[in-house]
N, C-alpha and C positions, 0 to 999 in steps of 0.2 A: 441489645443492639438489634435494630430492625434491618432486614435484608430487603433491598429495593428490587422490584420486579424489572424485567426487560423493558416493559412499556414505560416505566418511570425513567429508565435510562435511555429512552429514545431508540429502543430496539437493540441496545448494546448488551452484551453479556460480560460480567466482570470476572467470571471464572471459567475454567475449561471443564470442570466436572459438573457443576450444577446448572449452568445456563446455556452454554453453547450447544448447538445441535450435535448429537453424538456422532453423526455421520460426517461432520466437517473435517475434511482431510487436512486443511491448514491448521486447525486446532490440534490435531494429532501431531503434525510436524512441529508446531510451536512448543508442545510439551514433550517432544522427543519420543512420542508413542509410536511414531512411524519410523521404521528402520531403513526405509527405502531411500531416504534423502540424507545427504551429508550436509550439515550446516556449515555455511561459510562464515557466519557471524551469529552470535547470540549475546544478548544483554538482558537487562531487566524489562525492557519494553518491546523489543523486536527480535526476530530471527531472519536470516537470509539464506537462500539456497538457489541452486541452478534450476531453471525452468525445465520440466521433463520433456517438453516439446519446443526446443529453442527456435526463435524466429530471427536470430541475429548471430553475428560472430561470437558475442557473449550476451547471454540473456539470463538475468538473475531476477528473483522475486524477493522483496522485503515485505514481511507481514508483521502486524502487531501481535503480541501474545494475547492481548485482550480480543475477544471476538467482536468485531465490528463488521456487520454484513456488507456494506457498500459505501461508496463516497457520499451517497445520499444521506447517510446517518451522521456525517461530520457536521459540526456546528461552528459558528463563528465564535470560537472560544480559545483562550490561551492554551488549554490542554490539547485540543485537537490540532491547533496550529503547531504546537511544539512537537507533537507526535509525527505529523507529516513531514515537518522539517528534519526531524531526526531520521526518519525513514530515508529521506533524500540524501542526507549526509552519509548514512551507511552505504547506500547504493553507489554514490559517487566514489567513496573511498575504495570499495571493492573493485569497481571497474578501473579506476586509475591505477590500482595496484596490479590487477590481472591483465589489463589491456591498455597499457600506456601508449602503445603505437597507434591506437584508434584516433582518428581525427574528429569523429562525431559520436556523441553520446545522446541518448534520449531517455526521458523518465516520465512516466505517467500511469494513469489508471483507466480501466474500462468502466463505463457507467452503465447501470441497468438500462435496458435489458440485455446489454452486450457483454456482461461479465460472465465468466465461465464458472467461477467458484464464489459462493456468497460468503466471502471473508475478505476484507480489505487487503489488497496486495498491489504494491508498487512494482511495475515493470521497469527494469533497468537494462538498457541496451548499450552495447558497444557496437556501432554499425560498421559494416553494411548488414542489411537484412539478408538472411539466407534461407531459402531462395528469395530473390528480390521481390516477388509478388506478395510475400508475407506482409509487406508494408500496408497492404489494404486492411488488415486486421487492426491497424493502429491509426485510423483516420478519425478526425473529429467530424461528427455529424451535426454540429451546432445544437439546436434545441432538442434534437432527437437523441442525443447522447453520444454514443461511440466512445472514443478515446479522449481523455482530457490530460493535457500536459500538466505536470506537477506544479509549475509556476502559476498557471491559471487557477488551479485548485487552491493554492496557498493564498492568492489574492481574494478568492471567494470566502475563505474561512479566517482570514486575518482579523483578529479582534479589533473592534472599533476603539479608537483612543479618544477619550473625552478630555477636552481641554478645559481646565478650570481657570477662571480669571482670578488674578491676584487682587486682593482688596486692601 
């Protein structure tokens, strides 16, 4: 069996021991090596936990167990589309259970160079922002990056459907 390099995987790391940067705090959380975070959700693909510096009434992060540095490494593929969709489903489920009284929810990712941790993470908010000025951290800056809403990212990575004509 041949092990693929990170370059062959488009900068992705398939394991937490051999490929991910040893200092990646989110990899440590995903493998339960960090005892400072309580996991709100864990399955074979993702984990979720409270943001240590919350910007809203409820602020959770959903991260893949696989080390993917940023949204820039996601591709138009069924696997990436499925992963981000699953991350969104987990975030929505947690917020609807924990903050059903909230009237507004928001989900998205920071894009380089505005991401604070080089491990893909979905911000899940039950608004309002606290304090209100924190909303500035989550603005889209168009081609410069900033924050991208999860729906916009899903549009970008949705696999192309090829239509075959019947003969």
